[in-house]
C-alpha positions, 0 to 999 in steps of 0.5 A, spaced: 396 596 814 390 595 818 386 599 813 389 594 807 386 588 812 379 591 812 379 592 805 381 585 803 376 582 808 370 587 805 372 584 798 372 577 800 365 578 804 363 581 798 366 575 793 363 570 797 356 573 798 356 574 790 358 567 789 352 564 794 347 569 790 350 566 783 349 559 785 342 560 788 339 564 782 342 560 777 337 556 773 341 551 771 344 549 777 342 543 781 339 545 788 340 539 792 344 532 791 339 528 794 333 531 789 337 530 783 340 523 785 336 518 780 341 513 778 342 506 781 349 504 781 348 497 782 342 495 778 344 487 779 342 488 786 335 490 784 330 484 785 323 488 784 320 493 779 313 496 780 311 501 775 304 505 775 301 510 770 296 515 773 290 512 770 291 506 774 295 501 769 300 497 774 305 492 773 310 488 777 317 485 775 320 480 779 327 477 779 327 470 779 333 465 779 334 466 771 329 470 769 324 476 770 316 475 771 311 480 769 306 480 775 308 473 777 305 470 772 308 471 765 316 471 763 318 478 761 322 480 755 329 480 757 331 486 752 325 490 755 328 488 762 335 490 760 333 496 757 330 499 763 335 497 768 340 500 763 336 506 764 335 506 771 343 506 772 345 511 766 339 516 768 342 523 770 340 530 770 341 534 764 338 541 768 333 543 773 327 546 771 327 553 771 323 557 777 318 560 772 316 553 770 316 549 776 309 550 778 307 548 771 311 542 770 309 539 777 302 540 775 303 536 769 307 531 773 301 530 777 296 529 772 300 525 767 306 521 770 309 514 771 311 512 778 317 507 778 319 504 784 326 499 785 327 494 790 333 491 793 332 485 797 324 487 798 326 494 801 324 500 797 331 503 794 329 508 789 322 512 787 321 517 782 315 520 777 317 520 770 313 525 766 313 527 759 318 529 754 321 536 753 320 541 748 326 539 744 325 532 745 331 530 748 330 530 755 325 527 760 321 531 766 322 527 773 321 528 780 324 524 786 320 521 791 323 520 798 323 512 799 323 512 806 317 518 807 314 518 800 315 525 800 316 528 793 322 532 792 320 540 791 325 540 785 323 537 778 329 536 773 330 534 766 333 528 765 337 524 760 342 518 758 349 520 755 349 518 748 342 517 747 337 522 743 330 522 745 326 521 751 325 516 756 318 515 758 316 509 753 322 505 757 317 505 763 311 504 760 307 499 765 302 496 759 303 489 760 303 486 753 309 490 752 313 486 757 311 479 756 315 474 753 311 471 747 315 465 747 310 459 747 315 453 747 322 454 750 326 448 751 334 450 750 335 443 753 331 438 751 327 437 757 321 434 753 317 428 756 312 428 750 309 431 744 302 430 742 300 433 735 292 432 733 289 434 726 281 434 728 279 434 720 285 429 718 286 424 724 290 419 720 296 425 720 296 425 728 301 422 732 304 422 739 312 422 741 313 420 748 319 416 752 319 409 752 324 405 755 328 411 756 328 413 749 323 417 744 318 413 740 313 415 735 306 412 736 299 413 733 293 410 736 297 407 742 302 403 737 309 404 736 310 406 728 318 404 729 320 411 727 328 413 726 331 416 733 334 421 729 328 424 725 325 424 732 331 428 735 331 433 729 324 434 730 324 435 738 330 440 737 325 445 733 322 446 740 328 450 742 324 457 742 317 458 739 314 465 740 307 468 738 308 474 733 303 478 737 297 478 742 290 479 739 286 484 744 280 480 747 275 486 746 271 488 740 273 485 734 278 480 738 273 478 742 268 476 736 274 472 733 275 468 739 268 467 740 267 464 732 274 460 733 271 456 739 265 454 735 269 452 729 274 446 728 281 447 729 287 446 724 291 442 729 292 441 737 299 441 739 300 439 746 308 439 749 309 436 756 315 437 760 319 432 764 316 435 770 309 434 767 307 441 766 303 441 759 303 447 754 297 447 749 297 451 742 290 450 738 291 453 731 286 456 727 286 458 719 286 465 718 281 467 712 285 471 707 283 478 705 278 479 700 281 479 693 287 476 695 291 471 690 297 467 690 303 468 685 299 464 680 293 469 680 288 464 683 284 467 689 286 463 696 281 462 702 286 462 707 292 467 709 298 463 707 303 467 712 299 467 719 294 463 723 290 464 729 293 460 735 289 460 742 295 459 747 298 461 754 293 456 757 288 456 752 285 463 754 289 468 749 288 469 742 295 470 738 297 471 731 302 466 729 307 465 723 307 459 719 315 461 718 315 459 725 311 453 726 312 449 720 317 445 723 312 443 728 307 442 723 309 435 721 305 429 720 306 421 722 308 420 715 314 425 716 317 420 721 
């Protein structure tokens, strides 16, 4: 009987030791709960996100009452914010990096990475390094950082999101132009105080809409032209959401274009003032057509029929604007 007990005990000890060795040596086994805990359960509590690339490009996203801000200066694109928050919530470890690759992966993370920090009520809640994609292209290397000590975890992991095929690095890109909302005018609830449209080369087409005796009127040279209130109302509805197609970098050719435009006469100057008194101005400039470009009749054209340049966002940034978007705003006094 005693011999049976001893034999059973030996077998049990051997089994337990084997299990321990297996889990310690298995390359796909998660080594530590803390080192693989990338996901944030309630992303609705996040009120600030900081992203920084190894080469010094940084961006801070801050949550306000009804939108997010980029560097406390520009409104952020809502779809980008939602994608990042879904990523922060859904990111999970696919497998840990094998022992023979740990050193090289950490070296790569040190050389090229994006640092992501998520804050809740001003306190750092989660922090980690985002690296490149795996060779298969369906995983992303990540390494956790202790939010309290700022010490890096010793074990990097391959991460992914369930149901998504691809890597996650682009979602953390800190380049500001990828995060800025390019809305120029946004009046979902008509909070417009005045609209002034000026055509420098044809001033007889210019007009101004403003509030007088609690109703909108159209004026030219300070005189009320007696426009129909329905026409004014329909015109103002066009300012609900107006956005630029893209920004033009202010370097190289973009800088040369801006210098040339500022020395020329603009196509129009549109200023919209909200009820709080904040004015927003767009200065439009015609864009030259491509050499040899013609219209549908085969006749050479001078200007691009689809797009034009616009100085927006405080008059300091050059953008590409579409006539398709702006035509409803480019009215003349006779349209009222």
